[in-house]
Residue, then its C-alpha position, 0 to 999 in steps of 0.5 A: m098666724n103671720y105670712d110673708y105674702l098674701i097673694v090676691g088672685a090665683g091666676l097665672f101671675g099670683s100662682v107663679f109668684a106664690y111658687e117662687a116665694k115658697k121655693a125661696g122659703k117664704k110663707v104664703l097664703v093665696i086667696d081668690r074670689r072665684s070658686h076655683i084656682a087658675g083664673n082665666v086659664y081655668t080648664e075643666a073636663v067635660n065628657g073627657i074634653n078640657v074646656h077653656k072656661y073663659g075663652a080660648h087660651i093658646f100658649h105661645t112665646s118667643n122667650k125660651k126661658i119662659w117656654d122652659y119654665v112652663n114645661q116644668f109643669a106640663e107637657f105641651n102638644n104641637y097645636v098650631n093656632s090656625p083660626l078661620a073667619s066666617y063671613k056670610d057663607e064664606l070661609y077665610n083663613l086667618p091671619f091674612n095670608m095667601n090662602t085668604f087672598s086666593k079665596l078673596w080674589n081668585i089669584k095665585t101669586p104674592k105679586q097679584a095680592k100685593e097689587m090688589i091691596a095697593s090698588q085698593i089703598a090708592d083708590l081711597n086717598i086716605t093720607e091721615p086716618k081720622n078713625l079706626e075705619e080709615q086706619a084699617l082701610s089705609l092698611v089693607g084696602k076695602d075687601i079685607y076690611i069689610k069682610l074680615v075686620k069691620g064687623y068683628t072689631e065693632k062687636q069687640w069694642g061695642k062701637s062703630c069703627t068710625e067712632l074708634p080711634a085710629f091708634i087701636i090698629k097700628r098694623l094689620p099683619v099681612r103675609f104673602t105666604y100660604d101660611n095659616n099659623y096665627f103666631n110667629d113665635p117659635y114655641q106654641g102649644i096647649p098643655k096636655g091635660g089643660y091649664t088647671a093642672i099647671v096651676e095645681k102644680l104651682l100651688d102645690g103645698i101652698e095654702v089657698k082659699v077660694n070663694t074669698e073676697f079680699k076686703d071681706f077677708m081683710s076685715t075679718t082675719s086675724d092673720g098678719f101679712d108682711k106684704i100683699v101681692y094684689t092681682g085684682m082691679i087697681d081701681e076696685y082696690f081703691d074703691y073707685k075713688l078716682g072713678e072707674l077705669s074702662y074695661r070690656s067684658l065677655r059672656f060665654e055660652t057653652e054647649l055640650i053636643e052629645g053624639e056629635d064628634n066634630y061640630q066645625g072642624n077647627a078649634v076657633v072660627n071667628y064670625t066677622e059679620r056685625e049681624v052675628p052677635y058672637t065673635r067666635i065659636i070655640e070647639h075645645k076638643h080640637f085644642e088637644f086633637g080629641k077623638q071623643p064621641d061628643t063635643v063641646i062648643t062655646r060661643e063668645y059674646p063681647a059685652d060692655w063692662k059695668k061694676g060687678d061684671e068680670p073685666y077681661y080687657p082693659v080699654n086703653n086710651d088717653a083718658t084711661a091712661e091718665l086715670y090709671a096713672s093717678y091710681k098708680a100714684l096712689a098704689d106707689k104710696e101703699g108701701n106693702v102692697i104690690f100690684g101685678g098682672r093684667l088688672g093690677q097693672y091695667k095692661y093686656f098681657d099674653m100668658d107668657k108675658v104674665i109669667e115673665e112679669a111674675l118672675n121679674l117681680a120674684e127676682i126683685e122681691l125674693v132676694 
């Protein structure tokens, strides 16, 4: 059989492109190495709770076109992301705002908060930050850095802040209002019924094969494909022949707690001490204001990536930028292969940006 497109990866990028291709009358086959569709936004029901299998995913965007697009496939609730930070026995609101500063310093007004931060920055005399620690200190002072930035960042990256480059933190959002809404985007929420239902609708009527490795499939199939849309790791596609790009991985420890209806009172609580091995605990029912008698929590542990692990975050620095550019040059010569998405383009995308990238590709390809 001949297909117009083989789409490798049933995550958001691949599924949106597949939907648009089918709508344009193209014959499409989607494959995925995992046992399910929806990629990292996959949600599964546990005791009536939609569990975010691969970490918290809160949809947010400033792009009304993208908001209207996803609302074709799901009704979104009015969830607002307002995480908490736990440091030792203290709880603070995120992002850094007047609720945070009031708790930190027992103050009330924005003027007092600004003066406190400015005085701490001035005392440090940092003119040219040499590393992430100095950069963060020069932006928010020592109290916020020590309690809310340092430990969390070191766990995320697996390195001391003094070993990390300053450019990783270009800015730290500081709000001088009593506002715990993490995102500034006007459109935000969680799809009722979970993200998997959205991808199921995107892929409705499209042939999908899960538990299918791309290279194994290509070595055995007799089907033909005019083009391939590849959303996997670009370095893996080329058998790492120029070397491995750098990634961070994650490990999830999920627990069903029967008979307890509310474990932590919030969907996301970050743990900012270096000594606590996980970065956050997610309580999934709070994403959809659940009233179930049980609850499900997930502890999230950052991890070094090695070949065979799941790559979650590209590690962008000068060395990886140069290596990716070399792989991109190889990719441009492939002719009938299009590389897309977070791993194919070696770039971190929020969900709305992934959808936007897929739609942009569809506009170019499906004319």
